[in-house]
BATIMAR-779589 format. One line per field, with one value per residue: residue in one letter; chain; x, y, z of N, C-alpha, C in turn. Coordinates in Angstrom, 3 decimals. Layout:
type c(A/...) .
mol c(A/...) .
npx c(X/...) .
npy c(Y/...) .
npz c(Z/...) .
capx c(X/...) .
capy c(Y/...) .
capz c(Z/...) .
cpx c(X/...) .
cpy c(Y/...) .
cpz c(Z/...) .
% end
This chain:
type c(M/G/K/T/V/P/S/Y/R/I/V/L/E/S/E/I/R/N/W/S/D/F/R/K/A/L/D/S/R/G/Q/E/I/F/D/T/L/M/T/A/C/R/M/H/A/S/A/G/R/M/T/V/R/P/V/P/F/E/A/M/L/M/C/M/L/L/E/Q/E/K/T/L/T/L/L/E/E/K/L/Q/K/L/S/P/S/V/Q/T) .
mol c(A/A/A/A/A/A/A/A/A/A/A/A/A/A/A/A/A/A/A/A/A/A/A/A/A/A/A/A/A/A/A/A/A/A/A/A/A/A/A/A/A/A/A/A/A/A/A/A/A/A/A/A/A/A/A/A/A/A/A/A/A/A/A/A/A/A/A/A/A/A/A/A/A/A/A/A/A/A/A/A/A/A/A/A/A/A/A/A) .
npx c(-40.076/-40.657/-39.475/-41.494/-41.572/-40.508/-37.198/-35.353/-33.874/-34.930/-37.633/-36.721/-35.821/-38.072/-40.019/-38.143/-38.496/-41.543/-41.422/-40.696/-42.051/-42.224/-39.585/-39.071/-40.582/-39.282/-36.655/-33.315/-31.163/-32.460/-33.132/-30.465/-30.017/-31.999/-31.321/-29.060/-29.949/-31.207/-29.218/-28.041/-29.967/-29.379/-26.961/-27.021/-28.477/-28.326/-28.570/-31.072/-32.452/-32.468/-34.541/-37.979/-40.230/-43.495/-43.793/-41.696/-40.456/-40.000/-37.398/-35.839/-35.880/-34.660/-31.965/-31.457/-31.334/-29.149/-27.174/-27.001/-26.807/-24.017/-22.549/-23.037/-21.811/-19.241/-18.645/-18.599/-16.478/-14.533/-15.057/-14.457/-11.487/-10.607/-11.347/-10.972/-12.236/-14.910/-17.757/-19.937) .
npy c(-54.179/-50.893/-47.563/-45.704/-43.110/-39.977/-38.808/-36.657/-34.734/-34.555/-33.803/-31.044/-29.688/-29.833/-28.152/-25.818/-25.213/-24.497/-22.068/-20.392/-18.452/-16.574/-15.914/-14.842/-12.298/-10.789/-8.243/-8.059/-8.126/-9.307/-11.531/-12.733/-13.015/-14.652/-17.143/-17.368/-18.237/-20.537/-22.036/-22.414/-24.170/-26.418/-27.375/-28.043/-30.263/-33.018/-32.861/-31.855/-34.307/-35.546/-34.783/-35.370/-34.076/-33.417/-30.756/-29.585/-27.075/-26.137/-27.584/-26.450/-23.568/-23.867/-24.418/-22.424/-20.539/-21.185/-20.846/-18.248/-17.532/-18.562/-16.993/-14.330/-14.828/-15.322/-12.759/-11.098/-12.086/-11.257/-8.598/-8.096/-8.661/-6.657/-4.501/-4.591/-3.425/-3.244/-4.451/-6.950) .
npz c(-27.736/-27.865/-26.948/-24.803/-23.810/-24.922/-25.128/-22.867/-24.063/-26.693/-25.981/-24.903/-27.205/-28.574/-27.049/-27.029/-29.908/-29.665/-28.602/-30.693/-31.754/-30.234/-29.904/-32.693/-32.559/-30.878/-30.728/-32.659/-30.340/-27.990/-29.332/-29.494/-26.887/-25.918/-27.445/-26.158/-23.430/-24.403/-25.078/-22.914/-21.375/-23.211/-22.507/-20.049/-20.368/-19.615/-16.719/-16.552/-17.532/-15.312/-13.808/-13.049/-13.903/-15.222/-16.715/-18.829/-18.850/-16.404/-15.710/-17.406/-16.898/-14.540/-15.396/-16.940/-14.929/-13.286/-14.803/-15.291/-12.526/-12.274/-13.963/-12.632/-10.086/-11.247/-12.164/-9.770/-8.511/-10.176/-10.183/-7.277/-7.281/-8.723/-7.262/-4.097/-1.842/-2.308/-1.163/-2.079) .
capx c(-40.985/-40.022/-39.215/-42.914/-41.549/-39.191/-35.918/-35.257/-33.329/-36.320/-38.688/-36.223/-35.924/-39.253/-39.935/-37.464/-39.364/-42.413/-41.045/-40.266/-43.090/-41.845/-38.485/-39.111/-41.513/-37.934/-35.494/-32.067/-30.371/-33.357/-33.074/-29.467/-30.062/-32.907/-30.610/-28.155/-30.811/-31.717/-27.915/-27.785/-30.607/-29.096/-25.651/-27.538/-29.492/-27.934/-28.995/-32.532/-33.221/-32.812/-35.693/-38.921/-41.253/-44.284/-43.671/-40.097/-40.215/-39.340/-36.104/-35.266/-35.759/-33.674/-30.750/-31.215/-31.030/-27.898/-25.957/-27.126/-25.879/-22.611/-22.184/-22.851/-20.603/-17.803/-18.449/-18.457/-15.135/-13.614/-15.108/-13.523/-10.154/-10.213/-11.589/-11.081/-12.808/-16.139/-18.748/-20.879) .
capy c(-53.156/-49.663/-46.479/-45.087/-41.899/-39.475/-38.173/-35.276/-33.883/-34.324/-32.680/-29.801/-29.193/-29.652/-27.179/-24.461/-24.739/-24.009/-20.538/-19.843/-17.200/-15.881/-15.300/-13.818/-11.297/-10.133/-7.473/-8.722/-8.291/-10.007/-12.933/-13.209/-13.588/-15.931/-18.223/-17.856/-18.743/-21.888/-23.100/-23.108/-25.314/-27.645/-27.394/-28.911/-31.218/-34.128/-32.591/-31.729/-35.257/-36.237/-34.252/-36.086/-32.939/-32.975/-29.539/-29.599/-25.450/-26.164/-27.991/-25.431/-22.566/-24.105/-24.376/-20.824/-19.801/-21.813/-20.281/-16.647/-17.769/-18.923/-15.673/-13.566/-15.295/-15.100/-11.040/-10.554/-12.525/-10.301/-7.006/-8.348/-8.481/-5.202/-3.236/-5.398/-2.732/-3.321/-5.611/-7.511) .
capz c(-27.478/-28.295/-26.174/-24.914/-23.407/-25.924/-24.533/-22.516/-25.197/-28.028/-25.436/-24.772/-28.549/-29.059/-26.108/-27.453/-30.899/-29.311/-28.079/-32.002/-32.281/-29.141/-30.233/-33.523/-31.799/-30.030/-31.569/-32.462/-29.211/-27.513/-30.091/-29.035/-25.316/-25.861/-27.759/-25.003/-22.516/-24.569/-25.049/-21.293/-21.366/-23.917/-21.948/-18.891/-20.510/-18.680/-15.483/-16.851/-17.627/-14.166/-13.020/-13.449/-14.091/-16.274/-17.422/-19.111/-18.981/-15.328/-15.629/-18.432/-16.214/-13.297/-16.143/-17.317/-13.262/-13.198/-15.859/-14.820/-11.132/-12.706/-14.742/-11.480/-9.173/-11.913/-12.367/-8.442/-7.904/-10.973/-9.535/-5.914/-7.581/-9.346/-6.402/-3.106/-0.794/-2.646/-0.747/-2.519) .
cpx c(-40.036/-40.219/-40.670/-42.568/-40.073/-38.177/-36.092/-34.845/-34.381/-37.490/-38.122/-36.336/-37.568/-40.355/-39.622/-38.386/-40.708/-42.422/-40.667/-41.029/-42.437/-40.636/-38.404/-39.724/-40.058/-37.129/-34.376/-31.492/-31.313/-33.284/-31.690/-29.347/-31.193/-32.146/-29.512/-28.590/-31.061/-30.377/-27.349/-28.641/-29.939/-27.629/-26.035/-28.404/-29.409/-28.660/-30.550/-33.116/-33.210/-33.861/-37.003/-40.327/-42.145/-44.463/-42.015/-39.752/-39.327/-38.098/-35.396/-35.062/-34.500/-32.093/-30.172/-30.682/-29.758/-26.635/-26.041/-26.448/-24.426/-22.031/-22.057/-22.002/-19.132/-17.230/-18.049/-17.420/-14.255/-13.603/-13.997/-12.232/-9.862/-10.204/-12.250/-11.987/-14.571/-17.012/-19.511/-22.108) .
cpy c(-52.013/-48.615/-45.897/-43.294/-41.057/-38.883/-37.035/-34.364/-33.581/-33.351/-31.328/-29.107/-28.922/-28.024/-25.594/-23.970/-24.168/-22.615/-19.975/-18.726/-16.233/-14.850/-14.518/-12.625/-10.384/-9.222/-8.295/-9.229/-9.325/-11.513/-13.818/-13.793/-14.799/-17.029/-18.330/-18.555/-20.407/-22.826/-23.430/-24.460/-26.626/-28.218/-28.165/-29.863/-32.612/-33.914/-32.764/-32.919/-36.110/-35.687/-34.915/-34.988/-33.225/-31.761/-29.245/-28.261/-25.730/-26.366/-26.970/-24.265/-22.589/-24.329/-23.074/-20.154/-20.283/-21.110/-19.014/-16.641/-17.498/-17.283/-14.474/-13.501/-14.768/-13.329/-10.530/-11.014/-11.418/-9.068/-6.935/-8.002/-7.227/-4.433/-4.474/-4.795/-2.802/-4.462/-6.060/-8.393) .
cpz c(-27.722/-27.076/-26.190/-24.640/-24.221/-24.688/-24.216/-23.399/-26.436/-26.993/-25.316/-26.161/-28.966/-28.325/-26.868/-28.829/-30.822/-28.921/-29.613/-32.193/-31.178/-29.718/-31.378/-33.448/-31.122/-31.118/-31.585/-31.630/-28.524/-27.911/-29.387/-27.751/-25.195/-26.371/-26.675/-23.893/-22.908/-25.046/-23.580/-20.897/-22.200/-23.149/-20.543/-19.119/-19.786/-17.173/-15.477/-16.758/-16.444/-13.233/-13.563/-13.286/-15.503/-17.190/-17.569/-18.932/-17.453/-15.126/-16.797/-17.785/-15.214/-14.228/-16.786/-16.212/-13.103/-13.928/-15.251/-13.349/-11.523/-13.333/-13.654/-10.724/-10.272/-11.923/-11.123/-8.314/-9.061/-10.390/-7.906/-6.544/-8.165/-8.062/-4.833/-1.964/-1.107/-2.155/-1.588/-1.912) .
% end
């Protein structure tokens, strides 16, 4: 008997394709940023598949937020090294 539920990666790629018209409507910078967010979803697909959600976009948002938070934390650490008196 075959698999009845598609893998998370297949669902993820399908969801990303569903947003292709939105992406096309963005300017080139917006498309780059959109692609970066989708890359974040792909990077954390292993974690995303561990969530059992009826709406795959919820897991995608969490992956995007995680990458944004990592970037903010890294920038705050760099800023703190450059200017230790600055409180974040």
